[in-house]
MIVEX-163327 format. One record per atom (N, C-alpha, C): atom name; residue in one letter; residue number from 1; x, y, z. Coordinates in pm, whole numbers, plus 50000, padded with zeros to 5 digits. Each point is the difference from the previous one (the first is absolute). Example, Ala and Ser with C-alpha at 12.3 -4.5 7.8 and 13.67 -1.06 7.14 Angstrom:
<nodes>
NODE/N/A/1/51319/49431/50780;
NODE/CA/A/1/49911/50119/50000;
NODE/C/A/1/50090/50120/50000;
NODE/N/S/2/49965/50105/49928;
NODE/CA/S/2/50082/50119/50006;
NODE/C/S/2/49923/50109/50073;
</nodes>
This chain:
<nodes>
NODE/N/M/1/29370/57870/25082;
NODE/CA/M/1/50043/49948/49977;
NODE/C/M/1/50074/49839/50057;
NODE/N/Q/2/49926/50033/50166;
NODE/CA/Q/2/50027/49921/50089;
NODE/C/Q/2/49891/49881/50004;
NODE/N/E/3/49878/50035/49939;
NODE/CA/E/3/49909/49904/49988;
NODE/C/E/3/49991/49892/49878;
NODE/N/G/4/50054/50079/49905;
NODE/CA/G/4/49992/49905/49872;
NODE/C/G/4/50108/49924/50031;
NODE/N/L/5/50177/50072/50085;
NODE/CA/L/5/50087/49880/49935;
NODE/C/L/5/49968/49872/50157;
NODE/N/Q/6/49910/50056/50131;
NODE/CA/Q/6/49942/49875/50043;
NODE/C/Q/6/49910/49856/49926;
NODE/N/K/7/49941/50089/49865;
NODE/CA/K/7/49926/49891/49929;
NODE/C/K/7/50054/49920/49933;
NODE/N/F/8/50141/50041/49943;
NODE/CA/F/8/50083/49871/49956;
NODE/C/F/8/50085/49925/50121;
NODE/N/N/9/49960/50008/50101;
NODE/CA/N/9/50063/49925/50103;
NODE/C/N/9/50097/50074/50077;
NODE/N/F/10/50055/50125/49968;
NODE/CA/F/10/50145/50060/50067;
NODE/C/F/10/49967/50034/50112;
NODE/N/E/11/50092/49992/50115;
NODE/CA/E/11/49998/50042/50113;
NODE/C/E/11/50074/50104/50023;
NODE/N/V/12/49871/50134/50031;
NODE/CA/V/12/50051/50144/49993;
NODE/C/V/12/49945/50028/50170;
NODE/N/F/13/50139/50102/50000;
NODE/CA/F/13/50041/50032/50109;
NODE/C/F/13/50038/50180/50037;
NODE/N/V/14/49900/50087/49975;
NODE/CA/V/14/49976/50102/50067;
NODE/C/V/14/50034/50102/50104;
NODE/N/S/15/50107/50047/49972;
NODE/CA/S/15/50048/50109/50123;
NODE/C/S/15/50090/50116/50020;
NODE/N/K/16/49901/50102/50058;
NODE/CA/K/16/50092/50107/49952;
NODE/C/K/16/50080/50023/50165;
NODE/N/T/17/50001/49904/50138;
NODE/CA/T/17/50065/50029/50080;
NODE/C/T/17/50196/49957/49941;
NODE/N/M/18/49988/49922/49920;
NODE/CA/M/18/50153/49932/49997;
NODE/C/M/18/50043/50123/49853;
NODE/N/L/19/49903/50051/49964;
NODE/CA/L/19/50121/50100/49909;
NODE/C/L/19/50032/50103/50079;
NODE/N/D/20/49880/50016/50105;
NODE/CA/D/20/50065/50131/50093;
NODE/C/D/20/50128/49969/50056;
NODE/N/M/21/49975/49892/50089;
NODE/CA/M/21/50117/49965/50039;
NODE/C/M/21/50157/50012/49924;
NODE/N/M/22/49994/49960/49860;
NODE/CA/M/22/50137/49970/49950;
NODE/C/M/22/50016/50181/49940;
NODE/N/L/23/49881/50096/50023;
NODE/CA/L/23/50045/50115/49964;
NODE/C/L/23/50030/50093/50122;
NODE/N/H/24/50009/49969/50119;
NODE/CA/H/24/49998/50067/50125;
NODE/C/H/24/50081/49925/50133;
NODE/N/T/25/50022/49877/49928;
NODE/CA/T/25/50081/49931/50142;
NODE/C/T/25/50133/49937/49941;
NODE/N/N/26/50049/49903/50069;
NODE/CA/N/26/50109/49894/49934;
NODE/C/N/26/49945/49875/50009;
NODE/N/D/27/49873/49979/50084;
NODE/CA/D/27/49940/49878/49987;
NODE/C/D/27/50002/49898/49859;
NODE/N/Q/28/50026/49882/50009;
NODE/CA/Q/28/50030/49933/49896;
NODE/C/Q/28/49896/49892/49973;
NODE/N/W/29/49947/49992/49926;
NODE/CA/W/29/49925/49832/49964;
NODE/C/W/29/49984/49916/49880;
NODE/N/D/30/49999/49912/50051;
NODE/CA/D/30/50006/49944/49880;
NODE/C/D/30/49889/49964/49886;
NODE/N/I/31/50095/50027/49851;
NODE/CA/I/31/49869/49992/49900;
NODE/C/I/31/50026/49846/49919;
NODE/N/E/32/50085/49889/50077;
NODE/CA/E/32/49965/49897/49953;
NODE/C/E/32/49853/49954/49969;
NODE/N/F/33/49950/50021/50076;
NODE/CA/F/33/49872/49936/49995;
NODE/C/F/33/49884/50072/49904;
NODE/N/Y/34/50099/50147/49929;
NODE/CA/Y/34/49865/50086/49876;
NODE/C/Y/34/50126/49997/49925;
NODE/N/P/35/50011/49896/49924;
NODE/CA/P/35/50064/50017/49823;
NODE/C/P/35/49925/50097/49928;
NODE/N/I/36/49928/50057/50021;
NODE/CA/I/36/49946/50145/49867;
NODE/C/I/36/49925/50079/50123;
NODE/N/I/37/50127/50123/49995;
NODE/CA/I/37/49930/50089/50021;
NODE/C/I/37/49936/50127/49960;
NODE/N/I/38/49901/50017/50020;
NODE/CA/I/38/49897/50079/49930;
NODE/C/I/38/50001/50168/50032;
NODE/N/L/39/50100/50129/49922;
NODE/CA/L/39/49990/50136/50137;
NODE/C/L/39/49864/50035/49914;
NODE/N/S/40/49906/50095/50105;
NODE/CA/S/40/49923/50108/49945;
NODE/C/S/40/50032/50086/49963;
NODE/N/E/41/49914/50080/49914;
NODE/CA/E/41/49998/50106/49929;
NODE/C/E/41/50013/50116/50110;
NODE/N/S/42/49915/49929/50114;
NODE/CA/S/42/50063/50181/50093;
NODE/C/S/42/50091/50001/50048;
NODE/N/L/43/50096/49920/50007;
NODE/CA/L/43/50139/50035/49997;
NODE/C/L/43/50095/50139/49937;
NODE/N/S/44/50085/50042/50109;
NODE/CA/S/44/50048/50087/49906;
NODE/C/S/44/50098/49973/49937;
NODE/N/N/45/50081/50045/49876;
NODE/CA/N/45/50132/50004/49946;
NODE/C/N/45/50068/49986/50122;
NODE/N/K/46/50066/50081/50090;
NODE/CA/K/46/50087/50028/50092;
NODE/C/K/46/49982/49862/50114;
NODE/N/E/47/49889/49958/49984;
NODE/CA/E/47/49982/49890/50075;
NODE/C/E/47/50022/49883/49942;
NODE/N/L/48/49975/49982/49869;
NODE/CA/L/48/50063/49883/49889;
NODE/C/L/48/50150/50014/50068;
NODE/N/E/49/50097/50058/49943;
NODE/CA/E/49/50141/50068/50033;
NODE/C/E/49/50042/49931/50151;
NODE/N/A/50/49930/50004/50072;
NODE/CA/A/50/49994/49978/50157;
NODE/C/A/50/49998/49826/49979;
NODE/N/I/51/49881/49925/50020;
NODE/CA/I/51/49951/49889/49975;
NODE/C/I/51/50018/49924/49891;
NODE/N/I/52/50061/49992/49922;
NODE/CA/I/52/50064/49886/49842;
NODE/C/I/52/50086/50007/50051;
NODE/N/P/53/50136/50077/50050;
NODE/CA/P/53/50132/49923/50027;
NODE/C/P/53/49961/49920/50107;
NODE/N/R/54/49932/49982/50077;
NODE/CA/R/54/49996/49935/50138;
NODE/C/R/54/49957/49848/49967;
NODE/N/L/55/49888/50018/49892;
NODE/CA/L/55/49963/49881/49919;
NODE/C/L/55/50044/49894/49898;
NODE/N/K/56/50087/50082/49971;
NODE/CA/K/56/50086/49963/49906;
NODE/C/K/56/50127/49926/50039;
NODE/N/E/57/50043/50034/50120;
NODE/CA/E/57/50114/49935/50101;
NODE/C/E/57/49966/49837/50022;
NODE/N/K/58/49852/50003/50048;
NODE/CA/K/58/49929/49887/49990;
NODE/C/K/58/49935/49903/49883;
NODE/N/Q/59/50052/50067/49916;
NODE/CA/Q/59/49981/49958/49824;
NODE/C/Q/59/49866/49947/49990;
NODE/N/A/60/49912/50112/50064;
NODE/CA/A/60/49842/50029/49945;
NODE/C/A/60/49952/50020/49888;
NODE/N/V/61/49931/49963/49929;
NODE/CA/V/61/49923/50003/49839;
NODE/C/V/61/49895/50120/50064;
NODE/N/I/62/50032/50122/49923;
NODE/CA/I/62/49887/50124/50028;
NODE/C/I/62/49916/50063/49894;
NODE/N/F/63/49903/50033/49996;
NODE/CA/F/63/49918/49969/49916;
NODE/C/F/63/49952/50179/50059;
NODE/N/R/64/49972/50087/49873;
NODE/CA/R/64/49939/50127/50086;
NODE/C/R/64/49869/50063/49938;
NODE/N/K/65/49917/50027/50028;
NODE/CA/K/65/49877/50027/50003;
NODE/C/K/65/50036/50161/49902;
NODE/N/Y/66/49862/50059/49922;
NODE/CA/Y/66/50057/50114/49951;
NODE/C/Y/66/49823/50048/49918;
NODE/N/L/67/50000/50148/50081;
NODE/CA/L/67/49878/50029/49910;
NODE/C/L/67/49970/50060/49856;
NODE/N/S/68/50170/50054/50030;
NODE/CA/S/68/49982/49984/49825;
NODE/C/S/68/50177/50030/49976;
NODE/N/Q/69/50003/49952/49928;
NODE/CA/Q/69/50167/49942/49943;
NODE/C/Q/69/50114/50118/50008;
NODE/N/P/70/50088/49997/50058;
NODE/CA/P/70/50089/50129/50054;
NODE/C/P/70/50049/50042/49818;
NODE/N/L/71/50006/50125/50001;
NODE/CA/L/71/50092/50019/49883;
NODE/C/L/71/50115/50121/50059;
NODE/N/G/72/50121/50002/49860;
NODE/CA/G/72/50052/50134/50051;
NODE/C/G/72/50135/49966/50052;
NODE/N/E/73/49989/50079/50108;
NODE/CA/E/73/50100/49996/50121;
NODE/C/E/73/50003/49949/50100;
NODE/N/E/74/49890/49958/50010;
NODE/CA/E/74/49908/49879/50081;
NODE/C/E/74/50047/49877/49986;
NODE/N/K/75/49972/49952/49898;
NODE/CA/K/75/50047/49868/49900;
NODE/C/K/75/50099/49999/50013;
NODE/N/D/76/50077/50092/49986;
NODE/CA/D/76/50205/49974/50016;
NODE/C/D/76/50022/49973/50145;
NODE/N/A/77/49945/50088/50101;
NODE/CA/A/77/50008/49971/50094;
NODE/C/A/77/49972/49858/50076;
NODE/N/L/78/49942/49945/49974;
NODE/CA/L/78/49888/49879/50056;
NODE/C/L/78/50074/49936/49922;
NODE/N/K/79/50061/49994/49865;
NODE/CA/K/79/50080/49854/49935;
NODE/C/K/79/50091/49960/50102;
NODE/N/D/80/50095/50073/50110;
NODE/CA/D/80/50095/49964/50063;
NODE/C/D/80/49945/49923/50156;
NODE/N/C/81/49868/49996/50014;
NODE/CA/C/81/49927/49927/50125;
NODE/C/C/81/50030/49865/50001;
NODE/N/D/82/49999/49894/49890;
NODE/CA/D/82/50016/49878/49964;
NODE/C/D/82/49857/49944/50017;
NODE/N/I/83/49901/50017/49969;
NODE/CA/I/83/49884/49961/50031;
NODE/C/I/83/49955/49947/49804;
NODE/N/D/84/49978/49853/50126;
NODE/CA/D/84/49982/49888/49882;
NODE/C/D/84/49882/50011/49906;
NODE/N/E/85/49908/50019/50034;
NODE/CA/E/85/49850/50043/49915;
NODE/C/E/85/49951/50125/50032;
NODE/N/W/86/49936/50052/49909;
NODE/CA/W/86/49912/50141/49997;
NODE/C/W/86/49868/49947/50001;
NODE/N/I/87/49868/49973/50028;
NODE/CA/I/87/49897/50029/49958;
NODE/C/I/87/49902/50073/50053;
NODE/N/D/88/49899/50003/49901;
NODE/CA/D/88/49905/50098/49960;
NODE/C/D/88/49856/49946/50102;
NODE/N/R/89/49935/50145/50045;
NODE/CA/R/89/49886/49936/50143;
NODE/C/R/89/49914/49906/49899;
NODE/N/T/90/49984/50054/49856;
NODE/CA/T/90/49908/49939/49907;
NODE/C/T/90/50060/49826/49974;
NODE/N/L/91/50126/49948/49987;
NODE/CA/L/91/50043/49882/49966;
NODE/C/L/91/49937/49892/50036;
NODE/N/P/92/49906/49927/49908;
NODE/CA/P/92/49934/49885/50074;
NODE/C/P/92/50038/49900/50075;
NODE/N/T/93/49974/49933/50077;
NODE/CA/T/93/50054/49911/50109;
NODE/C/T/93/50042/49903/49944;
NODE/N/D/94/49940/49907/49840;
NODE/CA/D/94/50132/49911/49966;
NODE/C/D/94/50098/50022/49941;
NODE/N/V/95/49994/50120/49954;
NODE/CA/V/95/50146/50058/49965;
NODE/C/V/95/50113/50039/50057;
NODE/N/L/96/49979/49998/50187;
NODE/CA/L/96/50048/50028/50090;
NODE/C/L/96/50038/49876/50050;
NODE/N/R/97/49904/49907/49995;
NODE/CA/R/97/50006/49869/50054;
NODE/C/R/97/50118/49928/49938;
NODE/N/E/98/50009/50059/49797;
NODE/CA/E/98/50095/49942/49920;
NODE/C/E/98/50186/50030/50105;
NODE/N/L/99/49978/50149/49997;
NODE/CA/L/99/50087/50078/50032;
NODE/C/L/99/50044/49928/50175;
NODE/N/I/100/49933/50019/50052;
NODE/CA/I/100/50036/49955/50176;
NODE/C/I/100/50062/49805/49945;
NODE/N/S/101/49950/49963/49914;
NODE/CA/S/101/50068/49837/49981;
NODE/C/S/101/50084/50039/49933;
NODE/N/K/102/50060/50065/49916;
NODE/CA/K/102/50097/49995/49961;
NODE/C/K/102/50166/50066/50076;
NODE/N/H/103/49983/50065/50110;
NODE/CA/H/103/50076/50078/50035;
NODE/C/H/103/50011/49933/50136;
NODE/N/A/104/49890/49900/50034;
NODE/CA/A/104/49997/49859/50126;
NODE/C/A/104/50145/49923/49943;
NODE/N/A/105/49929/49987/49839;
NODE/CA/A/105/50119/49852/49995;
NODE/C/A/105/50147/50072/49981;
NODE/N/K/106/50016/50054/49931;
NODE/CA/K/106/50134/50149/50028;
NODE/C/K/106/50088/49941/50128;
NODE/N/A/107/49884/50023/50106;
NODE/CA/A/107/50075/50020/50117;
NODE/C/A/107/50048/49859/50066;
NODE/N/R/108/49864/49931/49934;
NODE/CA/R/108/50067/49877/50093;
NODE/C/R/108/50084/49913/49903;
NODE/N/N/109/50051/50017/49876;
NODE/CA/N/109/50135/49956/49927;
NODE/C/N/109/50070/50059/50050;
NODE/N/R/110/50013/50129/50071;
NODE/CA/R/110/50109/50105/50027;
NODE/C/R/110/50027/49907/50155;
NODE/N/D/111/49894/49976/50070;
NODE/CA/D/111/50115/49963/50159;
NODE/C/D/111/50015/49829/50015;
NODE/N/K/112/49943/49948/49855;
NODE/CA/K/112/50070/49888/49938;
NODE/C/K/112/50103/49949/50006;
NODE/N/N/113/50031/50157/49925;
NODE/CA/N/113/50193/49983/49939;
NODE/C/N/113/50050/50058/50078;
NODE/N/K/114/49950/50088/50094;
NODE/CA/K/114/50061/50082/50117;
NODE/C/K/114/50124/49938/50088;
NODE/N/Q/115/50129/50036/50056;
NODE/CA/Q/115/50076/49941/50045;
NODE/C/Q/115/50107/50106/50088;
NODE/N/Q/116/50037/49985/50086;
NODE/CA/Q/116/50056/50131/50112;
NODE/C/Q/116/50126/49987/49905;
NODE/N/I/117/50129/50031/49978;
NODE/CA/I/117/50094/50045/50006;
NODE/C/I/117/50101/50037/50044;
NODE/N/S/118/50060/49970/50113;
NODE/CA/S/118/50088/50000/50106;
NODE/C/S/118/50166/50005/49950;
NODE/N/E/119/50054/50074/49993;
NODE/CA/E/119/50194/50008/49962;
NODE/C/E/119/50017/50135/50033;
NODE/N/P/120/50124/50009/50012;
NODE/CA/P/120/50051/50146/50024;
NODE/C/P/120/50001/50068/49890;
NODE/N/F/121/49966/50133/50000;
NODE/CA/F/121/50017/50090/49911;
NODE/C/F/121/50095/50042/49903;
NODE/N/E/122/50124/49981/50011;
NODE/CA/E/122/50141/49946/49933;
NODE/C/E/122/49965/49883/49936;
NODE/N/Q/123/49920/49862/50010;
NODE/CA/Q/123/49996/49820/49959;
NODE/C/Q/123/49878/50085/49880;
NODE/N/L/124/49932/50061/50048;
NODE/CA/L/124/49866/50002/49931;
NODE/C/L/124/50068/50115/49854;
NODE/N/V/125/50093/50089/49993;
NODE/CA/V/125/50030/50051/49873;
NODE/C/V/125/50162/49977/49977;
NODE/N/M/126/50000/49880/50036;
NODE/CA/M/126/50155/49928/49977;
NODE/C/M/126/50054/49991/49820;
NODE/N/N/127/49890/49975/49960;
NODE/CA/N/127/50066/50017/49817;
NODE/C/N/127/49955/50070/49942;
NODE/N/F/128/49907/50111/50031;
NODE/CA/F/128/50034/50098/49954;
NODE/C/F/128/50073/50088/50011;
NODE/N/T/129/49998/50062/49845;
NODE/CA/T/129/50097/50097/49925;
NODE/C/T/129/50009/50143/50075;
NODE/N/K/130/50129/50045/50021;
NODE/CA/K/130/50028/50122/50057;
NODE/C/K/130/49877/50118/50007;
NODE/N/N/131/49948/50043/49832;
NODE/CA/N/131/49884/50065/50016;
NODE/C/N/131/49865/49933/50029;
NODE/N/Q/132/50014/49892/50014;
NODE/CA/Q/132/49872/49945/50052;
NODE/C/Q/132/49975/50006/50146;
NODE/N/R/133/50100/49964/50059;
NODE/CA/R/133/50007/50046/50166;
NODE/C/R/133/49971/50170/49991;
NODE/N/K/134/50023/50097/49923;
NODE/CA/K/134/49938/50096/50051;
NODE/C/K/134/49892/50041/49987;
NODE/N/C/135/49931/49947/49905;
NODE/CA/C/135/49895/50046/49952;
NODE/C/C/135/49886/49925/50116;
NODE/N/F/136/50001/49886/50035;
NODE/CA/F/136/49944/49870/50056;
NODE/C/F/136/50023/50100/50143;
NODE/N/Q/137/50106/50023/50043;
NODE/CA/Q/137/49995/50069/50099;
NODE/C/Q/137/49937/50138/50050;
NODE/N/K/138/49998/50040/49920;
NODE/CA/K/138/49876/50146/49899;
NODE/C/K/138/49894/49959/50081;
NODE/N/L/139/49971/49925/49930;
NODE/CA/L/139/49814/49956/50003;
NODE/C/L/139/49998/49946/50101;
NODE/N/Y/140/50086/49896/50119;
NODE/CA/Y/140/49971/49908/50135;
NODE/C/Y/140/50015/50139/50048;
NODE/N/N/141/50078/50093/50041;
NODE/CA/N/141/49998/50104/50076;
NODE/C/N/141/49904/50046/50000;
NODE/N/S/142/49935/50025/49883;
NODE/CA/S/142/49863/50126/49978;
NODE/C/S/142/49867/49957/50044;
NODE/N/N/143/50027/49861/50057;
NODE/CA/N/143/49869/49937/50123;
NODE/C/N/143/49824/50000/49895;
NODE/N/A/144/50066/50023/49860;
NODE/CA/A/144/49875/49992/49922;
NODE/C/A/144/49965/50093/49932;
NODE/N/P/145/49995/50163/50049;
NODE/CA/P/145/49967/50114/49918;
NODE/C/P/145/50076/49933/49829;
NODE/N/I/146/49921/50058/49926;
NODE/CA/I/146/50081/50025/49841;
NODE/C/I/146/50154/50108/50036;
NODE/N/I/147/50110/49903/49853;
NODE/CA/I/147/50090/50105/50015;
NODE/C/I/147/50015/50018/49820;
NODE/N/S/148/50017/50091/49971;
NODE/CA/S/148/49969/50054/49910;
NODE/C/S/148/50141/49948/49879;
NODE/N/R/149/49953/49993/49861;
NODE/CA/R/149/50165/49914/49968;
NODE/C/R/149/50076/50126/50024;
NODE/N/E/150/49958/50095/49945;
NODE/CA/E/150/50119/50116/49988;
NODE/C/E/150/50080/49912/50171;
NODE/N/E/151/49926/50048/50098;
NODE/CA/E/151/50083/50019/50129;
NODE/C/E/151/50113/49855/49999;
NODE/N/L/152/49962/49916/49924;
NODE/CA/L/152/50037/49848/50052;
NODE/C/L/152/50175/50012/49900;
NODE/N/C/153/49937/50071/49898;
NODE/CA/C/153/50110/50075/49891;
NODE/C/C/153/50116/50019/50066;
NODE/N/K/154/49993/50134/50086;
NODE/CA/K/154/50001/50053/50074;
NODE/C/K/154/50115/49952/50131;
NODE/N/H/155/49924/49911/50024;
NODE/CA/H/155/50070/49941/50147;
NODE/C/H/155/50113/49874/49901;
NODE/N/I/156/49952/49928/49891;
NODE/CA/I/156/50128/49920/49978;
NODE/C/I/156/50070/50052/49923;
NODE/N/W/157/50002/50099/49943;
NODE/CA/W/157/50082/50018/49859;
NODE/C/W/157/50091/50134/50119;
NODE/N/G/158/49939/50096/50079;
NODE/CA/G/158/50065/50091/50074;
NODE/C/G/158/49971/50153/49885;
NODE/N/A/159/49913/49998/49924;
NODE/CA/A/159/49950/50105/49888;
NODE/C/A/159/49867/50008/49958;
NODE/N/Q/160/50056/50155/49931;
NODE/CA/Q/160/49828/50000/49953;
NODE/C/Q/160/49969/49862/49902;
NODE/N/P/161/49916/49959/49972;
NODE/CA/P/161/49928/49837/49877;
NODE/C/P/161/50057/50086/49863;
NODE/N/T/162/50025/49887/49981;
NODE/CA/T/162/50024/50041/49827;
NODE/C/T/162/49877/49922/49933;
NODE/N/K/163/50007/50001/49841;
NODE/CA/K/163/49874/49882/49971;
NODE/C/K/163/50079/49828/50038;
NODE/N/S/164/50149/50003/49971;
NODE/CA/S/164/50070/49885/50016;
NODE/C/S/164/49973/49945/50138;
NODE/N/N/165/49954/50137/50097;
NODE/CA/N/165/49985/49878/50171;
NODE/C/N/165/49918/49949/49975;
NODE/N/L/166/49862/50074/49968;
NODE/CA/L/166/49842/50001/50017;
NODE/C/L/166/49970/49836/49879;
NODE/N/A/167/50096/49998/49920;
NODE/CA/A/167/50016/49864/49922;
NODE/C/A/167/50028/49897/50083;
NODE/N/Q/168/50122/50009/50045;
NODE/CA/Q/168/50088/49893/50112;
NODE/C/Q/168/49903/49992/50097;
NODE/N/L/169/49946/50099/50061;
NODE/CA/L/169/49933/49980/50114;
NODE/C/L/169/49870/49913/50010;
NODE/N/S/170/49908/49941/49869;
NODE/CA/S/170/49913/49901/49932;
NODE/C/S/170/50054/49928/50034;
NODE/N/V/171/50108/49933/49969;
NODE/CA/V/171/50038/49855/49981;
NODE/C/V/171/50090/50005/50123;
NODE/N/L/172/50015/50097/50091;
NODE/CA/L/172/50024/49955/50120;
NODE/C/L/172/49913/49943/50113;
NODE/N/I/173/49921/50051/49948;
NODE/CA/I/173/49830/50000/50073;
NODE/C/I/173/49991/49821/49999;
NODE/N/K/174/50018/49979/49855;
NODE/CA/K/174/49925/49911/49951;
NODE/C/K/174/50095/49879/50061;
NODE/N/S/175/50100/50035/49995;
NODE/CA/S/175/50110/49882/50040;
NODE/C/S/175/49980/49965/50161;
NODE/N/L/176/49978/50104/50052;
NODE/CA/L/176/49959/49979/50121;
NODE/C/L/176/49920/49969/50110;
NODE/N/R/177/49873/49997/49874;
NODE/CA/R/177/49828/49926/50081;
NODE/C/R/177/50083/49838/49954;
NODE/N/R/178/50062/49936/49878;
NODE/CA/R/178/50026/49887/49943;
NODE/C/R/178/50068/49945/50175;
NODE/N/K/179/50090/50097/50103;
NODE/CA/K/179/50095/49973/50065;
NODE/C/K/179/49918/49948/50096;
NODE/N/L/180/49892/50078/49999;
NODE/CA/L/180/49965/50014/50165;
NODE/C/L/180/49857/49841/49954;
NODE/N/T/181/49981/50008/49875;
NODE/CA/T/181/49910/49876/49997;
NODE/C/T/181/50044/49871/50018;
NODE/N/E/182/50189/50022/49933;
NODE/CA/E/182/50029/49868/50037;
NODE/C/E/182/50003/49932/50158;
NODE/N/K/183/49976/50133/50086;
NODE/CA/K/183/50031/50017/50146;
NODE/C/K/183/49874/49924/50020;
NODE/N/G/184/49902/49991/49962;
NODE/CA/G/184/49836/49973/50064;
NODE/C/G/184/49901/50115/50002;
NODE/N/F/185/50054/50145/49952;
NODE/CA/F/185/49899/50053/50004;
NODE/C/F/185/49954/50042/49864;
NODE/N/P/186/49863/50093/50031;
NODE/CA/P/186/49914/49966/49881;
NODE/C/P/186/50082/50097/49876;
NODE/N/P/187/49950/49975/49898;
NODE/CA/P/187/50094/50075/49828;
NODE/C/P/187/49942/50142/50029;
NODE/N/D/188/49935/50029/50037;
NODE/CA/D/188/49914/50135/50033;
NODE/C/D/188/50060/50095/50096;
NODE/N/I/189/50063/49912/50106;
NODE/CA/I/189/50064/50072/50129;
NODE/C/I/189/50056/50121/49946;
NODE/N/I/190/50053/50068/49902;
NODE/CA/I/190/49996/50128/49982;
NODE/C/I/190/49947/50018/49888;
NODE/N/E/191/49924/50097/50041;
NODE/CA/E/191/49848/50086/49904;
NODE/C/E/191/50081/50114/49937;
NODE/N/T/192/49927/50023/49860;
NODE/CA/T/192/50038/50067/49960;
NODE/C/T/192/49871/50129/49966;
NODE/N/V/193/49935/50109/50067;
NODE/CA/V/193/49938/50068/50018;
NODE/C/V/193/50038/50144/49850;
NODE/N/W/194/49937/49947/49932;
NODE/CA/W/194/49967/50103/49850;
NODE/C/W/194/50025/50143/50042;
NODE/N/G/195/50099/50047/49950;
NODE/CA/G/195/50018/50185/50006;
NODE/C/G/195/50067/49990/50142;
NODE/N/K/196/50002/49911/50067;
NODE/CA/K/196/50031/50048/50151;
NODE/C/K/196/50140/49957/50030;
NODE/N/G/197/50024/49850/49953;
NODE/CA/G/197/50163/49940/50051;
NODE/C/G/197/49980/49875/50077;
NODE/N/Y/198/50045/49947/50111;
NODE/CA/Y/198/49986/49898/50029;
NODE/C/Y/198/49981/49923/50129;
NODE/N/L/199/49959/49918/50063;
NODE/CA/L/199/49997/49957/50097;
NODE/C/L/199/50027/49864/50065;
NODE/N/L/200/50023/49996/50045;
NODE/CA/L/200/50016/49848/50139;
NODE/C/L/200/49897/50012/50105;
NODE/N/K/201/49922/49891/49906;
NODE/CA/K/201/49830/49950/50118;
NODE/C/K/201/49980/49995/50113;
NODE/N/R/202/49959/50101/50097;
NODE/CA/R/202/49966/49962/50100;
NODE/C/R/202/50028/49833/50047;
NODE/N/E/203/49961/49910/49949;
NODE/CA/E/203/49988/49856/49962;
NODE/C/E/203/50165/49941/50022;
NODE/N/F/204/50034/50077/49964;
NODE/CA/F/204/50146/49958/50004;
NODE/C/F/204/50059/49984/50139;
NODE/N/Y/205/49988/50107/50072;
NODE/CA/Y/205/50002/50016/50131;
NODE/C/Y/205/49894/49915/50137;
NODE/N/S/206/49924/49911/49939;
NODE/CA/S/206/49914/49875/50069;
NODE/C/S/206/50068/49891/49968;
NODE/N/L/207/50095/49971/49873;
NODE/CA/L/207/50044/49861/49933;
NODE/C/L/207/50152/49995/50071;
NODE/N/Y/208/50086/50097/50022;
NODE/CA/Y/208/50099/50032/50030;
NODE/C/Y/208/50098/50035/50127;
NODE/N/K/209/50046/49904/50079;
NODE/CA/K/209/50071/50038/50158;
NODE/C/K/209/50107/49988/50005;
NODE/N/E/210/50069/50132/50001;
NODE/CA/E/210/50128/49969/50029;
NODE/C/E/210/50070/49993/50114;
NODE/N/T/211/50131/49920/49990;
NODE/CA/T/211/50028/49917/50133;
NODE/C/T/211/50121/50074/49966;
NODE/N/S/212/50059/49942/50173;
NODE/CA/S/212/50167/50084/50024;
NODE/C/S/212/50083/49845/49932;
NODE/N/K/213/50107/50065/49942;
NODE/CA/K/213/50071/49897/49923;
NODE/C/K/213/50075/49886/50104;
</nodes>
């Protein structure tokens, strides 16, 4: 794979040291020069769970190589890893080239549109309704883990969720996305994880800096 990418004039840097550093130390390394990170099939799922959140904090685009496509419970568990592309080791190099180009273009557009938003939290949520505030505060305080729809309903309405509450929650999330977009955040900053719930993407915490009043 390395030789194939180099034939297409991609600069390829291979390092086990950096991964070991992320797994076993608190040292940070700047991924600015590595727009796409391909994680080897030799890494265990446990190692992925440790590495990927740290890479995503840096807005990395992550590809994962696999020997055989994960199935069943393993596939469900890995869905939460926030991997951008799964690539078979037999994937033709020209197809990989196009995947890299697609994600590199997205990353450039994201960085071009990115802006730091600095304001007191109360000002950020100033035009939120009472229930929107409750919902957003729950997502915000979770620091990126997925919150189930049922848990959000209990937090907002203080009771076991009903079908009506679940329907209201969907509308509430849409309105929150719209208001956050008006503030300058990406429209998908609150992500729907189908069958699981919602999460406030890690990108939010890199874009927003809470200031004192």
